[in-house]
C-alpha positions as CSV (number, residue, x, y, z in Angstrom):
1,M,-29.2,75.1,147.2
2,F,-32.0,73.0,148.8
3,R,-32.1,70.4,146.1
4,S,-32.3,67.6,148.6
5,L,-35.7,69.0,149.9
6,K,-37.0,68.0,146.4
7,N,-37.3,64.4,147.8
8,R,-40.5,63.9,149.6
9,N,-39.2,61.4,152.1
10,Y,-36.3,63.8,153.1
11,R,-38.8,66.7,153.6
12,L,-40.8,64.7,155.9
13,F,-37.8,63.6,157.8
14,T,-36.3,67.1,157.9
15,G,-39.5,68.7,158.9
16,G,-39.7,66.3,162.0
17,Q,-36.1,67.0,162.9
18,V,-36.8,70.8,162.9
19,V,-39.5,70.1,165.6
20,S,-37.7,67.4,167.6
21,N,-34.3,69.3,167.6
22,T,-36.0,72.4,169.0
23,G,-37.7,70.3,171.7
24,T,-34.3,68.7,172.5
25,W,-32.6,71.9,173.1
26,M,-35.5,73.1,175.2
27,Q,-35.2,69.9,177.4
28,R,-31.5,70.5,177.7
29,V,-32.2,73.9,179.3
30,A,-35.1,72.6,181.4
31,Q,-33.1,69.6,182.6
32,D,-30.3,71.8,183.7
33,W,-32.7,74.1,185.5
34,L,-34.4,71.0,187.2
35,V,-31.0,69.6,188.4
36,L,-30.0,72.9,189.8
37,G,-33.2,73.1,191.8
38,L,-32.8,69.5,193.1
39,A,-29.2,69.6,193.9
40,H,-29.5,72.0,196.9
41,G,-26.2,73.8,196.7
42,N,-24.4,71.0,194.6
43,G,-25.6,72.2,191.3
44,G,-22.3,72.3,189.6
45,S,-21.3,68.8,190.5
46,A,-24.7,67.5,189.5
47,L,-24.9,69.0,186.2
48,G,-21.4,67.6,185.5
49,I,-22.5,64.1,186.6
50,T,-25.6,64.4,184.4
51,T,-23.7,65.4,181.5
52,G,-21.1,62.7,182.0
53,L,-23.8,60.0,182.3
54,Q,-25.5,61.0,179.2
55,F,-22.2,60.9,177.4
56,L,-20.8,57.7,179.0
57,P,-22.7,55.3,176.7
58,L,-21.0,56.7,173.7
59,L,-17.7,55.7,175.0
60,L,-18.8,52.3,176.2
61,F,-21.1,51.2,173.4
62,G,-20.6,53.7,170.6
63,L,-19.2,51.3,168.2
64,W,-22.0,48.7,168.8
65,G,-24.5,51.4,167.8
66,G,-23.1,51.3,164.3
67,V,-23.2,47.5,164.1
68,I,-27.0,47.7,164.9
69,A,-27.3,50.4,162.2
70,D,-25.9,48.0,159.7
71,R,-27.7,44.9,161.0
72,Y,-31.3,46.2,160.9
73,P,-33.6,48.2,158.6
74,K,-32.6,51.8,159.6
75,R,-36.1,53.3,159.3
76,R,-37.4,50.7,161.8
77,V,-34.5,51.3,164.1
78,L,-35.1,55.1,164.1
79,M,-38.7,54.5,164.9
80,L,-37.7,52.5,168.1
81,T,-35.0,55.0,169.1
82,Q,-37.3,58.1,168.6
83,T,-40.0,56.4,170.6
84,A,-37.6,55.5,173.4
85,M,-36.3,59.1,173.6
86,G,-39.8,60.5,173.6
87,M,-40.9,58.1,176.5
88,L,-37.9,59.1,178.5
89,A,-38.9,62.8,178.2
90,L,-42.4,61.9,179.1
91,V,-41.3,60.1,182.4
92,L,-39.2,63.1,183.3
93,G,-42.1,65.4,182.8
94,V,-44.4,63.2,184.9
95,L,-41.8,63.2,187.8
96,A,-41.2,67.0,187.5
97,V,-44.9,67.9,187.4
98,T,-45.8,65.6,190.5
99,G,-43.1,66.8,192.4
100,Q,-41.6,63.3,192.7
101,A,-38.4,64.1,190.8
102,R,-35.1,63.4,192.5
103,V,-31.6,63.9,191.2
104,W,-30.9,60.4,190.8
105,H,-34.0,60.0,188.6
106,V,-32.4,62.6,186.3
107,Y,-29.1,60.6,186.4
108,V,-30.8,57.4,185.4
109,L,-32.8,58.9,182.6
110,A,-29.8,60.7,181.3
111,F,-28.0,57.5,181.0
112,L,-30.8,55.9,179.3
113,L,-31.1,58.7,176.8
114,G,-27.5,58.3,176.1
115,L,-28.0,54.5,175.3
116,A,-30.8,55.5,172.9
117,T,-28.6,58.1,171.3
118,V,-25.8,55.7,170.8
119,V,-27.9,53.8,168.3
120,D,-29.9,56.8,167.0
121,N,-26.9,58.7,165.9
122,P,-25.1,56.4,163.4
123,T,-28.5,55.1,162.2
124,R,-29.8,58.6,161.5
125,Q,-26.5,59.6,159.8
126,S,-26.4,56.6,157.5
127,F,-30.1,56.6,156.8
128,V,-29.7,60.2,155.0
129,V,-28.2,58.6,152.0
130,E,-31.0,56.0,151.7
131,M,-33.4,58.9,151.4
132,V,-31.6,61.3,149.0
133,G,-28.9,59.1,147.3
134,R,-25.2,59.8,146.9
135,D,-25.3,62.8,144.7
136,D,-27.5,64.9,147.1
137,L,-25.8,63.6,150.3
138,P,-23.5,66.5,151.0
139,N,-26.5,68.8,150.5
140,A,-28.7,66.9,152.9
141,I,-25.9,66.7,155.5
142,A,-25.5,70.4,155.4
143,L,-29.2,71.0,155.7
144,N,-29.4,68.7,158.8
145,S,-26.7,70.7,160.4
146,A,-28.6,73.9,159.5
147,T,-31.7,72.6,161.3
148,F,-29.8,71.4,164.3
149,N,-28.2,75.0,164.6
150,G,-31.4,76.7,163.9
151,A,-33.0,74.7,166.9
152,R,-29.9,75.6,169.0
153,L,-30.8,79.3,168.5
154,V,-34.5,79.0,169.1
155,G,-34.8,76.2,171.6
156,P,-33.0,77.6,174.6
157,A,-34.8,80.9,174.2
158,V,-38.2,79.4,174.1
159,A,-37.3,77.1,177.0
160,G,-36.4,80.2,179.1
161,L,-39.7,81.8,178.4
162,L,-41.8,78.7,179.1
163,I,-39.9,77.8,182.3
164,A,-40.5,81.2,183.6
165,A,-44.2,80.9,182.7
166,I,-45.2,77.3,183.3
167,G,-42.2,75.5,184.9
168,T,-39.9,72.7,183.7
169,G,-42.4,69.9,183.7
170,P,-44.6,71.1,180.7
171,V,-41.2,71.6,178.7
172,F,-40.4,67.9,179.1
173,F,-44.0,67.1,177.9
174,L,-43.5,69.5,174.7
175,N,-40.1,67.6,174.0
176,A,-41.8,64.3,174.4
177,A,-44.6,65.3,171.8
178,S,-41.8,66.7,169.5
179,F,-40.7,63.3,168.7
180,G,-44.1,62.5,167.3
181,A,-43.2,64.8,164.5
182,V,-40.2,62.5,163.5
183,L,-42.2,59.4,164.0
184,L,-45.1,60.7,161.7
185,G,-42.5,61.6,159.0
186,L,-40.9,58.2,159.2
187,Y,-44.4,56.5,159.0
188,L,-45.5,58.5,156.1
189,M,-42.4,57.8,154.1
190,R,-42.7,56.0,150.7
191,T,-40.6,53.0,151.2
192,D,-40.4,52.2,147.5
193,E,-38.6,55.4,147.0
194,L,-35.9,54.6,149.5
195,S,-32.5,53.3,148.3
196,T,-32.6,50.8,151.0
197,V,-29.5,48.9,151.8
198,E,-29.7,45.2,152.5
199,P,-29.1,44.7,156.2
200,V,-26.1,42.7,157.1
201,A,-26.8,39.3,158.5
202,R,-26.0,38.7,162.1
203,A,-22.6,37.3,162.5
204,R,-19.7,37.1,164.9
205,G,-16.9,39.6,164.7
206,Q,-18.8,42.4,162.8
207,L,-17.4,45.0,165.1
208,R,-13.8,44.0,164.4
209,E,-14.6,43.6,160.7
210,G,-15.7,47.5,160.8
211,L,-12.4,48.4,162.6
212,R,-10.4,46.5,160.2
213,Y,-12.1,48.0,157.2
214,V,-11.4,51.6,158.4
215,R,-7.8,50.8,159.4
216,G,-7.2,49.4,155.9
217,R,-8.5,52.6,154.4
218,R,-5.8,55.4,154.5
219,D,-8.2,58.1,153.5
220,L,-10.7,57.3,156.1
221,M,-8.1,57.1,158.8
222,L,-6.8,60.6,157.9
223,V,-10.3,62.1,158.1
224,L,-10.7,60.3,161.6
225,V,-7.4,61.7,162.8
226,L,-8.1,65.2,161.6
227,I,-11.6,65.5,163.1
228,G,-10.4,63.9,166.3
229,V,-7.6,66.3,167.0
230,V,-9.5,69.5,165.8
231,S,-12.6,68.4,167.9
232,M,-10.4,67.7,170.9
233,F,-8.3,70.8,170.9
234,A,-10.2,73.6,168.9
235,M,-14.1,72.9,169.3
236,N,-14.3,73.5,173.1
237,F,-16.3,76.6,172.6
238,Q,-18.7,75.8,175.4
239,I,-15.8,76.2,177.8
240,T,-13.5,78.8,176.1
241,V,-16.5,81.3,175.4
242,A,-17.6,81.2,179.0
243,L,-13.9,81.7,180.3
244,I,-12.9,84.4,177.9
245,S,-16.2,86.2,178.4
246,R,-16.0,86.2,182.1
247,Q,-12.2,86.1,183.0
248,V,-10.7,88.2,180.2
249,F,-13.5,90.7,179.4
250,H,-15.4,90.5,182.7
251,S,-18.7,90.3,181.0
252,G,-22.1,89.5,182.5
253,A,-24.6,86.8,181.8
254,S,-26.2,88.7,178.9
255,T,-23.2,89.4,177.0
256,F,-21.9,85.9,177.5
257,G,-25.2,84.7,176.0
258,L,-24.5,87.1,173.0
259,A,-21.2,85.4,172.4
260,S,-22.8,82.0,172.4
261,T,-25.5,83.1,170.1
262,M,-23.0,84.5,167.6
263,M,-21.2,81.3,167.5
264,A,-24.4,79.6,166.7
265,V,-25.2,82.2,164.0
266,G,-21.8,81.4,162.4
267,A,-22.5,77.6,162.5
268,L,-26.0,78.0,161.0
269,T,-24.6,80.2,158.3
270,G,-22.0,77.8,157.5
271,A,-24.3,75.0,157.2
272,L,-26.4,76.9,154.7
273,L,-23.4,77.8,152.8
274,A,-22.3,74.2,152.7
275,A,-25.6,73.3,151.1
276,R,-24.5,75.3,148.0
277,R,-21.3,73.3,147.4
278,A,-20.9,70.7,144.6
279,A,-22.3,67.2,145.2
280,R,-19.0,65.7,146.5
281,P,-16.5,67.6,148.6
282,R,-12.9,67.3,147.7
283,F,-10.3,66.3,150.3
284,R,-8.6,69.8,149.8
285,V,-11.8,71.5,150.7
286,L,-11.8,69.5,153.9
287,L,-8.2,70.4,154.6
288,G,-8.7,74.1,153.6
289,A,-11.7,74.4,155.9
290,A,-9.8,72.8,158.8
291,L,-7.0,75.2,158.4
292,V,-9.0,78.3,158.1
293,F,-11.0,77.3,161.1
294,A,-7.8,76.7,163.1
295,V,-6.4,80.0,162.1
296,L,-9.6,81.8,163.1
297,V,-9.6,80.1,166.4
298,V,-6.0,81.4,167.0
299,A,-7.2,84.8,166.0
300,S,-10.3,84.8,168.3
301,G,-8.0,84.1,171.3
302,L,-5.9,87.3,170.4
303,M,-8.8,89.6,169.9
304,P,-8.2,93.0,172.0
305,T,-11.8,93.7,172.8
306,Y,-15.0,91.9,173.6
307,W,-16.8,93.1,170.5
308,S,-14.1,92.1,168.2
309,Y,-14.0,88.6,169.9
310,V,-17.7,88.2,169.5
311,I,-17.6,89.2,165.8
312,S,-14.6,86.8,165.3
313,L,-16.8,83.8,166.4
314,V,-19.0,84.2,163.4
315,P,-16.5,83.4,160.6
316,A,-15.0,80.7,163.0
317,G,-18.5,79.1,163.2
318,I,-18.7,79.2,159.3
319,A,-15.5,77.5,158.9
320,M,-16.2,74.9,161.6
321,M,-19.5,74.0,159.9
322,T,-17.7,73.8,156.5
323,F,-15.2,71.4,158.0
324,T,-17.5,69.2,159.8
325,T,-20.0,68.8,157.0
326,S,-17.2,68.1,154.5
327,A,-15.7,65.4,156.8
328,N,-19.1,63.7,157.4
329,A,-19.8,63.6,153.5
330,T,-16.3,62.3,152.9
331,M,-16.8,59.4,155.3
332,Q,-20.2,58.4,154.0
333,L,-19.4,58.7,150.4
334,G,-16.2,56.9,150.8
335,V,-17.5,53.6,152.2
336,E,-19.3,50.6,151.0
337,P,-23.1,50.7,151.8
338,E,-23.1,47.6,154.0
339,M,-20.3,49.2,156.1
340,R,-21.7,52.7,156.5
341,G,-23.4,52.3,159.9
342,R,-20.2,50.8,161.4
343,V,-18.0,53.5,159.9
344,M,-20.4,56.3,161.1
345,G,-20.5,54.7,164.6
346,L,-16.7,55.1,164.8
347,Y,-16.8,58.6,163.2
348,M,-19.5,59.7,165.8
349,L,-17.5,58.2,168.6
350,V,-14.3,60.1,167.4
351,F,-16.2,63.4,166.7
352,L,-18.4,63.5,169.8
353,G,-15.9,61.6,172.2
354,T,-12.8,63.5,171.8
355,N,-14.4,66.9,172.5
356,P,-15.5,66.1,176.0
357,L,-12.0,64.4,176.6
358,G,-10.3,67.4,175.5
359,A,-12.4,69.8,177.8
360,P,-10.4,69.0,181.0
361,M,-7.2,69.7,179.1
362,V,-8.4,73.0,177.9
363,G,-9.7,73.8,181.5
364,W,-6.2,72.9,182.8
365,M,-4.4,75.2,180.3
366,S,-6.8,78.1,181.0
367,E,-6.0,77.9,184.7
368,T,-2.3,77.5,184.2
369,F,-1.6,79.7,181.2
370,G,-4.9,81.9,181.0
371,P,-7.9,81.5,178.8
372,R,-6.4,83.3,175.8
373,S,-3.6,81.0,175.8
374,S,-5.6,77.7,175.9
375,V,-7.6,78.9,172.9
376,V,-4.4,79.9,170.9
377,I,-2.6,76.8,171.9
378,G,-5.7,74.7,170.8
379,G,-5.8,76.4,167.4
380,L,-2.0,75.9,166.8
381,V,-2.3,72.2,167.6
382,A,-5.1,72.1,165.0
383,I,-3.0,73.9,162.5
384,V,-0.1,71.4,163.0
385,A,-2.5,68.5,162.7
386,T,-4.1,69.8,159.5
387,L,-0.6,70.4,157.9
388,A,0.5,66.8,159.0
389,V,-2.6,65.2,157.6
390,G,-2.2,67.1,154.3
391,I,1.4,65.9,153.9
392,A,0.3,62.4,154.8
393,A,-2.4,62.6,152.2
394,I,0.2,63.3,149.3
395,P,0.5,59.9,147.3
396,R,3.9,58.3,147.9
397,A,4.5,58.2,144.1
398,Q,4.6,62.1,144.3
399,I,6.6,62.4,147.6
400,A,9.6,60.2,146.3
401,P,10.6,62.5,143.4
402,L,10.3,65.6,145.7
403,F,12.7,64.1,148.0
404,A,15.1,63.0,145.2
405,R,15.2,66.6,143.9
406,L,15.8,67.9,147.4
407,R,18.7,65.5,147.9
408,A,20.1,66.4,144.5
409,T,19.8,70.1,145.3
410,T,21.5,69.6,148.6
411,A,24.3,67.4,147.0
412,G,25.0,70.1,144.4
413,R,25.6,72.7,147.1
């Protein structure tokens, strides 16, 4: 199940990621708490601006992050991005501890963190195959998702306790220190055991070259379309869970937190189950997982009681993680090594970028038709998209005889 952990370099990297991801989730809670305290009555707007500024670099420069991942040695790039993110957390901690923090400080640091993430995401994704090789890549991707979702469960809970005990500033310091675990792991790696891809020489038009490459690959385009539509319409749980918990079932903060936790438990379980699958996921596994996930989203929106709704989030989280890990592995295994960074830059842009773009739409549907309807509609859109991609994936050589037989049957009648 954990065969990729037999690789020493990957063990070092994963161990560092466990610590760093936990620190990152701790900082997210502490940063929100700090903003609420500094905003003086405008906390909601300030939180929205902070999130938007941290996400904006992905929209503006996401594709360039993939170019950088292909152009320079990935291990060296990761050491720079991880150092930068640690320094930003350190600066925020100093400002908070000394009482000098202002909302605009958080805005600037959030934007700078977004810039570092733009480069870090595609580089980190495409570096995994250099550590474990193609055969163990799906297993490694699933384990990465498991560590992320494990940290998602632990980090906020630890942050809440620490903020109550020692304040927000020390939490930022702890997150800054957590990046040291990743840097240490990267430093201790045996470089001769890495399947290093030769960096692409700097040249004009490399971004356009990456886009042309993906556009010319029908299989990659289908994965991007599917992950984009499903992410936009069916993966807005941060909004729908809150709306359904509060407006449909009239639950309090504690029960809302339980719903979020159950979703994370499902995602963690799905990631661990994905680690048990065969080396290379088939396209039909990707389609099947997307379809099951979409159906479960519709079912969750129809649940009659709060507890049935909460329970339904666990299988939905499992199916979601099966789908996303399969999509990630399909993209990485289906490209040439020298194009992997640019392709993953585009993948991360579509995967992470469409979700926030769909959030206002989901919010509007919730206000217009009700929270349940927004969830059901989103799931139905995902079902239609999955079926459409499945039909489009059928080779034309197989489709033509089907239409011929259909015309012959119709004519015979």
